C-alpha positions in Angstrom: 37.9 -119.8 -130.0 38.9 -117.9 -132.9 37.0 -119.8 -134.8 33.7 -118.3 -132.2 35.2 -114.6 -132.1 35.6 -114.7 -136.4 31.6 -115.7 -136.4 30.7 -113.4 -133.4 32.4 -110.5 -135.8 30.7 -111.9 -138.9 27.5 -112.3 -136.6 28.0 -108.7 -135.3 28.8 -107.2 -139.0 25.7 -108.5 -140.1 23.5 -107.1 -137.5 25.2 -104.0 -138.7 24.8 -103.8 -141.7 21.1 -104.5 -141.5 20.7 -101.7 -138.7 22.6 -99.5 -141.4 20.3 -100.8 -144.2 17.2 -99.5 -142.0 18.3 -96.4 -140.9 18.9 -95.4 -144.7 15.3 -96.7 -145.2 14.2 -94.6 -142.4 16.3 -91.9 -143.6 15.0 -91.4 -147.5 11.1 -91.9 -145.7 12.1 -88.6 -143.7 13.4 -87.1 -146.8 10.1 -87.6 -148.1 7.4 -86.2 -145.6 9.9 -83.5 -144.8 8.8 -82.2 -148.1 4.9 -81.4 -146.6 6.2 -79.7 -143.4 6.2 -76.0 -142.9 4.9 -75.4 -146.1 3.2 -72.2 -145.1 6.6 -70.1 -143.9 9.5 -71.5 -145.9 10.3 -70.6 -147.8 8.8 -67.0 -146.5 6.3 -65.3 -148.8 4.5 -66.2 -151.7 6.8 -64.8 -154.7 5.6 -63.3 -158.5 5.8 -66.9 -160.5 4.4 -69.0 -157.5 1.4 -66.3 -157.3 0.4 -66.1 -160.9 0.4 -69.8 -162.3 -1.1 -70.1 -158.9 -3.9 -67.7 -159.7 -4.0 -69.9 -163.3 -5.0 -72.9 -161.1 -8.0 -71.3 -159.0 -9.1 -69.3 -161.8 -9.9 -72.3 -164.4 -11.0 -74.9 -161.4 -13.6 -71.6 -160.6 -14.9 -70.9 -164.0 -13.1 -73.5 -166.4 -11.6 -70.8 -167.8 -8.2 -68.7 -167.3 -7.8 -64.8 -166.2 -8.2 -63.7 -169.6 -11.5 -65.2 -170.7 -10.1 -68.4 -172.4 -9.7 -71.9 -172.7 -6.1 -72.8 -174.1 -3.6 -75.5 -173.2 -0.9 -72.6 -172.3 -1.9 -69.4 -170.6 0.6 -66.4 -170.7 2.4 -66.4 -167.0 3.5 -62.8 -167.6 7.5 -62.1 -168.2 6.4 -63.6 -172.3 6.1 -66.9 -170.3 3.5 -69.4 -170.6 2.0 -72.1 -168.4 2.5 -75.7 -168.8 -0.8 -77.9 -169.2 0.7 -80.6 -167.6 0.8 -79.1 -164.3 -2.2 -76.4 -164.6 -5.0 -78.6 -165.1 -3.9 -81.4 -162.9 -2.8 -78.4 -160.1 -6.5 -77.0 -161.0 -8.2 -80.4 -159.9 -6.0 -80.1 -157.4 -7.2 -77.2 -155.5 -10.9 -77.8 -156.4 -9.6 -80.2 -153.2 -7.4 -78.9 -150.8 -8.5 -75.4 -151.4 -6.6 -72.3 -151.8 -3.9 -71.4 -149.1 0.0 -71.1 -149.7 0.3 -74.7 -148.0 -2.5 -76.9 -150.4 -0.5 -74.9 -153.2 2.6 -75.9 -152.7 2.1 -79.2 -151.6 1.7 -80.0 -154.8 5.4 -80.0 -156.0 5.3 -81.8 -152.9 2.3 -84.9 -153.8 5.3 -84.7 -156.6 8.1 -84.6 -155.1 7.3 -87.9 -153.4 6.4 -89.3 -156.8 9.4 -88.4 -158.3 11.0 -89.9 -155.2 9.4 -93.3 -156.4 10.5 -93.4 -159.5 13.9 -93.1 -158.5 13.5 -96.4 -156.7 12.1 -98.4 -159.1 15.1 -97.2 -162.3 16.9 -97.8 -159.8 16.2 -101.2 -159.1 16.2 -102.1 -162.6 20.4 -101.4 -162.0 20.9 -102.4 -158.9 19.8 -104.3 -155.5 17.3 -103.3 -153.4 19.7 -101.5 -150.4 21.2 -99.6 -153.6 17.9 -98.4 -154.7 17.1 -96.9 -151.3 20.2 -95.7 -151.3 19.7 -93.5 -154.9 16.5 -92.3 -153.5 18.2 -91.1 -150.1 20.5 -88.9 -152.0 18.1 -87.8 -154.3 15.3 -86.9 -151.1 18.4 -84.7 -150.5 19.2 -83.3 -152.6 19.3 -79.3 -152.5 17.8 -78.7 -155.7 15.2 -81.1 -155.8 13.8 -80.1 -151.9 13.8 -76.4 -153.1 11.8 -77.5 -156.0 9.6 -79.9 -154.3 8.8 -76.7 -151.6 7.5 -74.4 -154.4 4.5 -73.7 -156.3 5.4 -72.6 -159.1 5.7 -74.4 -162.9 7.3 -77.1 -163.2 10.5 -79.1 -162.2 9.3 -81.1 -160.5 6.7 -83.1 -163.2 9.1 -82.6 -166.1 11.0 -84.9 -163.5 8.6 -87.5 -162.6 8.1 -87.7 -166.4 12.1 -88.3 -166.7 12.5 -90.7 -164.2 9.0 -92.6 -165.1 9.7 -92.8 -168.7 13.3 -94.2 -168.5 11.8 -97.0 -166.0 9.4 -97.9 -168.3 12.2 -97.3 -170.8 14.4 -99.9 -169.9 11.8 -102.1 -167.8 11.2 -104.4 -171.0 10.3 -103.2 -174.9 6.9 -105.0 -174.9 4.5 -102.0 -176.8 2.6 -101.3 -173.0 6.0 -100.1 -171.9 7.2 -98.0 -175.1 4.0 -96.8 -175.0 4.0 -95.8 -170.9 7.8 -94.1 -171.6 6.3 -92.3 -175.0 3.7 -90.5 -172.5 5.8 -89.6 -169.4 8.8 -87.7 -172.2 6.2 -86.1 -173.8 5.0 -84.7 -170.2 8.4 -84.0 -169.2 9.1 -82.0 -172.3 5.7 -79.9 -171.5 6.1 -79.6 -168.5 9.8 -78.4 -168.6 11.7 -76.7 -171.6 15.1 -77.9 -170.5 13.7 -81.6 -171.1 13.7 -80.7 -174.2 17.4 -80.7 -173.9 17.9 -83.6 -172.2 16.1 -86.1 -173.3 18.0 -86.2 -177.2 21.2 -85.8 -174.8 20.1 -89.2 -173.5 18.6 -90.6 -176.3 21.6 -92.6 -177.7 22.6 -93.8 -174.2 19.6 -95.3 -173.4 19.6 -97.2 -176.7 23.2 -98.5 -176.1 22.3 -99.2 -172.0 18.5 -101.2 -173.3 20.6 -103.0 -176.1 23.5 -104.6 -173.7 20.4 -105.0 -170.8 19.1 -107.1 -173.6 22.1 -108.9 -174.2 
């Protein structure tokens, strides 16, 4: 009887663990879907940074020039700032197919957010079990900071983080030339997309090298 009880408990624990695993996956997927819900209403309005950058993307998609009539990699975006080419040119292509509504303009950031979550999963999977990787996606998906910036049409923290995480994935995946090139291109996107990556990546570089050396041992 004691053996049967222990077996039943073990089976029940396994079943609960399985259900919990599926619940984590469902919540992580929900975090991705929620980025597309209510973009027209939340955050309310369409503030200055969103408007200025979106107008530049729309002008580029319609005329091939920015609003100043120029063809340059970086476009003035008010307050002494510039719109990065890694945001402006892909977004100009995006609006050709999606239109110019607030929802469509913000959906670009939401899509970057989903690509970022995929990068979190694949990077975590190099170090953790599949279950652990889904927990990483769940934590990232419900991060208030990431959720907020994946619903705003400004330039371009989501694109920068996509570059960082996918660059780390290719960097750690192998020592092959193709992965090295992929990592370099992703890191270039990260640095062009948002200035903070110029500080983050050099600060991470020594840790990245030490970690990769330990992995390949």
